[in-house]
C-alpha positions in Angstrom: 0.0 0.0 0.0 1.5 3.3 -1.0 1.7 6.5 1.1 -1.1 9.0 0.6 -0.1 11.9 -1.6 -1.1 15.6 -1.7 -1.7 17.6 -4.8 0.0 20.9 -5.7 -0.1 23.1 -8.7 2.8 21.1 -10.1 1.1 17.7 -9.5 1.0 15.0 -6.8 3.6 15.0 -4.1 5.8 11.9 -3.3 7.3 11.2 0.0 11.1 11.2 0.0 13.9 11.4 2.6 16.1 14.5 2.8 19.1 14.6 5.1 19.9 18.0 6.5 22.6 19.4 8.8 21.7 21.0 12.1 22.1 24.6 10.8 19.8 24.0 7.8 17.2 22.3 9.9 17.3 25.2 12.4 16.8 27.6 9.5 13.7 25.6 8.3 12.3 25.8 11.8 12.8 29.5 11.9 11.0 29.9 8.5 8.2 27.7 9.8 8.0 29.9 13.0 7.9 33.1 10.9 4.9 31.7 9.1 3.0 31.2 12.4 3.7 34.8 13.6 2.5 36.6 10.5 -1.1 37.7 9.9 -2.8 35.9 8.4 -1.1 32.9 9.9 0.5 30.6 7.4 1.5 27.0 8.1 4.8 26.7 6.3 6.1 23.1 6.2 9.7 22.2 5.7 8.7 20.4 2.6 7.2 23.6 1.1 10.4 25.5 1.8 12.5 22.7 0.1 10.2 22.7 -2.9 10.5 26.5 -3.2 14.3 26.4 -2.9 14.5 23.6 -5.6 12.1 25.5 -7.9 14.3 28.7 -7.6 17.6 26.7 -7.9 16.4 25.0 -11.1 15.1 28.3 -12.5 18.7 29.7 -12.1 20.9 26.7 -12.9 20.8 23.7 -15.3 21.1 20.2 -13.9 24.7 20.1 -15.0 25.4 23.4 -13.2 23.9 22.0 -10.0 26.2 18.9 -10.3 29.2 21.1 -11.0 28.5 23.3 -8.0 28.2 20.3 -5.7 31.3 18.7 -7.1 33.2 22.0 -6.4 32.4 21.8 -2.7 34.8 20.2 -0.4 33.7 16.8 1.0 34.3 15.3 4.4 35.1 11.6 3.9 34.0 10.9 7.5 30.4 12.0 6.8 29.8 10.8 3.3 28.9 7.4 2.1 27.6 4.3 3.8 28.7 3.6 7.3 31.0 0.6 7.7 29.8 -2.3 9.9 
């Protein structure tokens, strides 16, 4: 049995896992809080913020440019990849 989905202007939503560092998650919480303190109140989900960010990113960069930008960032071999058993 599949997970229930929600519809948006872009189509149905699918459930996916996204891994975030603490600072990014804290920023998402701050955005969510800002939505609750405005008038009229707006329930801003973390998923809605991620969708908006991806929409803007893809409006600005091609898929290849996104890959190149990620490749240019330094990686920490201790935090990437599958954990050894």
